C-alpha positions in Angstrom: 111.4 89.2 147.6 109.2 86.1 147.6 107.7 84.6 144.4 104.2 83.2 144.4 104.7 80.0 142.4 100.9 79.4 142.2 100.5 82.8 140.6 103.1 82.1 138.1 101.7 78.9 137.3 98.4 80.4 136.3 100.0 83.3 134.7 100.1 81.9 131.2 102.5 82.2 128.3 103.4 86.0 129.0 105.3 85.0 132.0 107.1 82.0 130.2 110.8 81.6 130.6 113.5 83.1 128.2 113.3 80.3 125.9 109.6 80.9 125.2 110.4 84.6 124.5 113.1 83.7 122.1 111.0 81.2 120.1 108.3 83.9 119.7 110.8 86.5 118.7 112.1 84.1 115.9 108.5 83.3 114.6 107.7 87.1 114.1 109.3 89.3 111.5 107.2 91.5 109.5 109.9 92.2 106.8 109.6 88.3 106.3 105.9 88.1 106.6 106.3 85.9 109.7 103.6 86.8 112.2 103.7 83.8 114.6 100.3 83.2 115.9 98.8 86.0 114.1 99.7 84.7 110.6 96.1 83.8 109.6 94.6 87.1 111.2 93.3 90.0 109.3 95.4 93.3 109.3 93.3 96.3 109.5 94.0 100.1 109.1 92.9 102.4 111.8 90.0 103.6 109.7 88.7 100.0 109.3 89.1 99.5 113.1 87.0 102.8 113.7 84.3 101.5 111.4 84.2 98.1 113.3 83.9 99.7 116.6 81.2 102.2 115.5 79.2 99.4 114.0 79.9 96.9 117.1 78.7 99.8 119.4 75.5 100.5 117.4 74.2 97.0 117.0 71.2 95.9 118.8 71.5 94.4 122.1 75.2 95.2 122.4 76.1 96.1 126.1 77.5 99.7 126.5 81.3 100.5 125.7 83.6 99.6 128.3 84.6 102.5 130.4 88.2 102.0 130.6 91.3 103.8 129.6 92.5 101.3 127.1 89.2 101.4 125.1 89.1 105.3 125.2 92.7 105.6 123.9 91.9 103.2 121.2 88.8 105.3 120.0 90.9 108.5 120.3 93.8 106.8 118.1 91.7 105.4 115.4 89.7 108.7 115.1 93.0 110.6 114.8 94.7 108.2 112.4 91.7 107.0 110.1 92.5 108.4 106.7 89.8 107.0 104.4 86.1 106.9 104.0 84.7 103.5 104.7 83.7 102.9 101.2 87.0 104.1 99.8 88.8 101.8 102.1 86.7 98.8 101.0 87.4 99.7 97.4 91.0 99.8 98.0 91.3 96.6 99.9 89.2 95.0 96.9 91.7 96.3 94.3 94.6 95.1 96.5 93.4 91.6 97.0 92.0 91.2 93.6 95.3 89.3 92.6 95.2 86.4 95.1 98.6 85.5 96.6 100.3 88.8 95.2 100.1 90.7 98.6 99.9 89.5 101.9 97.2 90.9 104.4 99.6 92.9 106.3 101.0 94.5 103.0 97.6 95.2 101.9 96.8 97.2 105.1 100.0 99.2 105.0 99.8 100.2 101.6 96.1 101.4 102.3 97.3 103.3 105.2 100.5 104.7 104.1 99.8 105.0 100.2 103.4 105.0 98.9 103.8 106.9 95.7 106.6 104.6 94.1 107.6 101.0 94.6 111.1 102.1 96.2 109.2 104.0 98.9 106.8 101.2 99.5 110.0 98.9 99.8 111.6 101.4 102.3 108.2 101.6 104.4 107.3 97.8 104.0 110.4 95.7 103.6 108.5 92.5 102.7 107.8 94.3 99.3 111.4 94.1 98.2 110.4 90.9 96.2 108.8 93.1 93.8 111.4 95.8 93.4 113.4 93.6 90.6 112.6 95.8 87.6 110.2 93.1 86.2 106.6 92.7 85.6 105.7 92.0 89.2 107.2 95.6 89.9 105.0 97.0 87.3 102.0 95.4 88.8 102.9 96.7 92.3 103.4 100.2 90.9 99.8 99.9 89.1 98.3 99.0 92.5 100.2 101.9 94.3 98.8 104.2 91.6 95.2 102.9 91.9 95.3 103.3 95.7 96.5 106.7 95.5 93.7 107.6 93.1 91.2 106.1 95.0 92.2 108.0 98.1 92.2 111.2 96.2 89.3 111.1 93.8 87.3 108.4 95.7 86.0 105.1 94.6 85.2 105.9 90.9 88.3 105.5 89.1 
């Protein structure tokens, strides 16, 4: 089998040698809130992605949606797993980010989507939250946030 060296040279970081892959793997660990190049990105729930895609498609002057399998599967996925009204999702996010530095963007999105009932369940689903499972004031704060999010999901934004 012949390897086209010119094609490999233009392939980019996805085809880097094993040392590159190993370095990336060490930088990314959700349990430790290490997201590599995505660390400063915004984590979204499927419902938020659905809202963004809908708005993007209905904006004036926007070209038609791509006619490819990936785009169609993405639309199907977010439609199937979106579990909150956009206004409720916005209220949830605002409540969770109201305490700057308490939760990471990833944790906010996961709590919004999974809506764990208790701190121990939240830690099982989102291991990075273990720092708040110490039986202290921070654990009480997390439990209050979990309760608020579940109430918003159940009763809407007016809690």
